[in-house]
C-alpha positions as CSV (number, residue, x, y, z in Angstrom):
1,M,0.7,21.4,19.5
2,D,-2.3,20.8,18.3
3,T,-3.2,18.0,15.7
4,P,-7.4,18.0,13.9
5,D,-8.0,15.6,16.7
6,G,-6.8,17.0,19.5
7,P,-3.3,18.1,21.4
8,S,-0.5,16.5,20.6
9,D,3.0,15.8,22.6
10,L,4.7,15.4,19.2
11,T,8.2,17.7,18.0
12,Q,7.9,19.8,15.1
13,G,10.0,17.4,13.8
14,E,7.6,14.3,14.5
15,L,5.1,16.5,13.5
16,N,6.1,17.3,9.8
17,F,7.3,13.8,9.7
18,A,3.8,12.7,9.6
19,S,2.7,15.2,7.1
20,N,5.2,14.0,5.4
21,L,4.7,10.0,6.1
22,R,0.8,11.0,4.6
23,E,2.2,13.3,0.7
24,M,5.1,10.4,0.6
25,R,2.9,7.7,0.7
26,I,0.3,8.8,-1.5
27,R,2.7,9.8,-3.9
28,D,4.6,6.3,-4.0
29,G,0.0,5.1,-4.5
30,L,0.8,3.1,-1.6
31,S,-2.3,2.5,0.6
32,Q,-1.5,2.9,4.6
33,D,-2.3,-0.6,4.3
34,A,0.1,-1.0,1.3
35,L,2.4,0.2,3.4
36,A,1.3,-1.3,7.1
37,T,2.4,-5.0,5.0
38,K,5.5,-3.9,4.1
39,M,6.2,-2.8,7.0
40,Q,5.5,-6.3,8.6
41,E,7.3,-7.4,6.0
42,L,10.5,-5.8,7.5
43,G,10.0,-6.9,10.6
44,F,7.6,-4.5,11.9
45,D,4.7,-7.0,13.2
46,G,3.3,-4.4,15.1
47,I,2.5,-1.7,12.6
48,N,-1.0,-2.5,10.5
49,Q,-2.8,0.2,8.9
50,M,-4.2,1.6,11.7
51,T,-0.7,1.9,13.1
52,I,0.1,4.2,10.1
53,S,-3.4,6.4,10.4
54,R,-2.3,7.3,13.7
55,I,1.5,8.0,12.8
56,E,-0.2,10.3,10.4
57,K,-2.8,11.9,12.0
58,G,-0.1,13.2,14.0
59,Q,-1.6,10.6,17.9
60,R,1.5,8.3,17.5
61,P,5.0,8.4,17.9
62,V,6.5,6.6,15.5
63,R,10.0,4.7,17.2
64,L,13.2,5.4,15.7
65,S,14.2,2.5,14.1
66,E,10.1,3.1,12.5
67,A,10.9,6.1,11.0
68,R,14.4,4.7,9.5
69,A,11.7,1.9,8.0
70,L,9.5,4.2,6.9
71,A,11.8,6.8,5.4
72,Y,13.4,3.6,3.7
73,L,10.0,2.1,2.1
74,L,9.8,5.8,0.6
75,N,13.1,6.6,-0.9
76,A,14.0,8.8,2.1
77,G,15.8,9.6,4.3
78,T,14.5,10.7,8.0
79,E,16.0,14.6,7.7
80,Q,13.9,14.2,4.9
81,M,10.9,13.7,6.4
82,S,11.4,15.6,9.7
83,S,11.8,18.8,7.8
84,P,8.7,21.4,6.4
85,S,7.2,19.7,3.8
86,E,7.9,22.4,1.1
87,E,11.9,21.8,2.5
88,A,10.8,17.8,1.5
89,R,9.4,18.6,-1.5
90,A,12.5,20.5,-2.3
91,I,15.4,17.7,-1.2
92,S,13.3,15.1,-2.8
93,E,13.7,17.0,-6.3
94,L,16.4,17.6,-5.4
95,F,17.4,13.9,-6.1
96,D,15.4,12.9,-8.2
97,S,17.2,15.5,-10.2
98,L,20.3,14.2,-9.3
99,R,18.9,10.1,-10.2
100,R,17.8,11.5,-13.5
101,I,20.6,12.7,-13.9
102,D,22.3,9.5,-13.2
103,E,20.1,7.9,-15.8
104,L,20.6,10.3,-18.7
105,E,24.8,9.0,-18.2
106,K,23.8,6.1,-18.4
107,T,22.1,6.4,-21.5
108,I,24.2,7.9,-22.6
109,E,27.6,5.8,-22.3
110,N,25.1,2.7,-23.9
111,M,24.7,4.9,-26.8
112,K,28.7,4.8,-27.0
113,I,29.3,1.9,-26.7
114,E,26.6,1.0,-29.2
115,I,28.3,3.1,-31.4
116,L,31.9,1.3,-31.1
117,D,29.9,-1.3,-31.6
118,N,28.4,-0.5,-34.2
119,V,32.0,-0.2,-35.4
120,S,32.5,-3.9,-35.4
121,F,29.4,-4.6,-37.4
122,S,29.9,-2.3,-40.4
123,Q,33.8,-3.2,-40.1
124,H,31.9,-6.4,-41.3
125,A,29.4,-5.4,-43.8
126,L,32.5,-3.6,-45.1
127,M,34.3,-6.7,-45.6
128,L,31.4,-8.5,-47.0
129,Y,30.9,-6.4,-49.5
130,D,34.1,-6.2,-50.7
131,E,34.2,-10.0,-51.3
132,H,30.8,-10.6,-52.7
133,I,29.1,-7.3,-54.3
134,D,32.3,-5.5,-55.9
135,D,33.1,-8.1,-57.3
136,L,29.7,-8.2,-59.3
137,D,28.4,-4.5,-59.0
138,F,27.7,-5.4,-63.1
139,L,24.5,-7.4,-61.8
140,L,23.1,-3.5,-60.0
141,S,21.4,-1.2,-61.7
142,P,23.1,2.1,-61.6
143,A,20.4,2.9,-59.8
144,L,20.6,0.5,-56.8
145,R,24.5,0.2,-57.6
146,E,25.1,4.4,-57.1
147,R,22.9,3.7,-53.5
148,V,25.2,0.8,-53.4
149,E,28.7,3.1,-53.0
150,Q,27.2,5.8,-51.3
151,G,26.7,3.9,-48.7
152,R,29.5,2.2,-48.9
153,K,31.7,5.3,-49.1
154,R,29.0,6.5,-45.8
155,L,29.7,3.7,-43.7
156,Q,33.8,3.1,-45.3
157,S,33.8,7.2,-43.6
158,Y,32.3,5.6,-40.5
159,V,34.7,2.4,-39.5
160,D,37.7,4.7,-40.5
161,G,37.3,7.4,-38.1
162,G,33.4,8.9,-38.1
163,Y,32.1,7.3,-34.9
164,K,35.1,9.6,-33.7
165,Q,33.4,12.9,-34.8
166,L,29.2,11.2,-34.1
167,M,31.0,10.7,-29.6
168,E,32.5,14.3,-30.2
169,N,29.8,15.5,-30.9
170,V,27.7,14.1,-28.4
171,D,30.3,15.4,-25.7
172,N,29.8,18.3,-27.6
173,N,26.1,19.1,-27.9
174,L,26.0,17.9,-23.6
175,M,28.5,19.9,-22.8
176,E,27.0,23.5,-25.1
177,W,24.0,22.2,-22.9
178,F,24.5,22.0,-19.7
179,G,27.4,24.9,-20.4
180,G,24.0,27.1,-20.9
181,V,22.3,26.0,-18.3
182,R,25.0,27.1,-16.3
183,E,25.3,30.1,-17.6
184,S,21.9,31.4,-18.0
185,D,22.0,30.3,-13.7
186,D,24.8,32.5,-14.2
187,D,22.6,35.4,-15.8
188,S,19.5,34.7,-13.3
189,E,21.9,35.5,-10.3
190,H,22.7,39.0,-11.5
């Protein structure tokens, strides 16, 4: 197999690695020099910008330990980097999607924790209201008294279990959305 710079004794997997190395390096916004520096930091003192350039051009084979380190630095696997570019992109997008789902799950979990934290805060707010405002509500204008009382009822409803409904709504909406995605995927197969 020939490369733009002349004949190559590299296997197809090694050529794929070279091509994917360049694509992933560029995707991550790294120069050849920056990637070489990262390799040196991992203990690959013989890797410099020229070495990276030669690997990317298919002029120099990549050693297994180098391949593993390069894949690690580019958040990929050696199999992914040895696959044809389209397959590598598909695999990369798959893992990006999984990462995004993990982040979404963490965000949802944090929302639920925040809802529960807010229950405690709301209980404290109701206690303060009952201790300080309830007896003095005659000092409030009728319009403000009405707004405060509506707010207190809403807060009491939240503390009495409304927060559970809020969490259920989050779960149900997610299930509906994910279920809708699965159904539309199933529909497209028919």
